[in-house]
N, C-alpha and C positions, 0 to 999 in steps of 0.2 A: 552845571549844574541846577540841572532842572529837577523834576517832582521823580522823574524817573533813574534808576539806579542801573549804575553799567551792567550784562551780563556776566560780568567776572565778579561782581558783588554780590550777584545773587546767587550764583554759582557758589560761591564762599559759607555765603550764609546755609545754604541747603547743605554742604558739604559739614558745616559745624553742627548743624539739628543733631544730620546721620549719626554723628561720633558721641556727642552727648547723650543719643536713645541708643546707642551700643553700650556706654559705657554705664548706662544706667540696666540695662539687659544684663550686662555680666554681672553690678554688683549685684543687684535681684538673684540671680544664679546663685554666687556666692555665698548670699543669706539663707538661701533653703539649702544646698549643701548643708553648712554650717548647722542649722537644724535639724538635719537630718541625724548627724556626725552625733551631734547632740542626743538626740532620741536613743541612738543605738548605744551609745557608751550608758547613757544611764539602765535600760533594760538589759545591758552585758553587766553594770556595778549591783543589781536589784538579784540578776541570779546568784551570783557570789556570797551576796548576803546571803542569799534564803540555803545555799551550799552550807553555808559557814553556820548556819544557825540551826540548823538541821538537828535530831535530836538519833540520828543514823547513830551509829560506833564505830 
């Protein structure tokens, strides 16, 4: 048990880092997609409100 770690432990640490990085990127992508969906639905709702509130007979 010296100061140097075994190669297996280094590879495991690298794998864990890559997995956390992938999960973080996926979560950021999901947040971006949800915000785009919210924007699109708000725009659609505003169009519907404009049509309902129009004075066209």
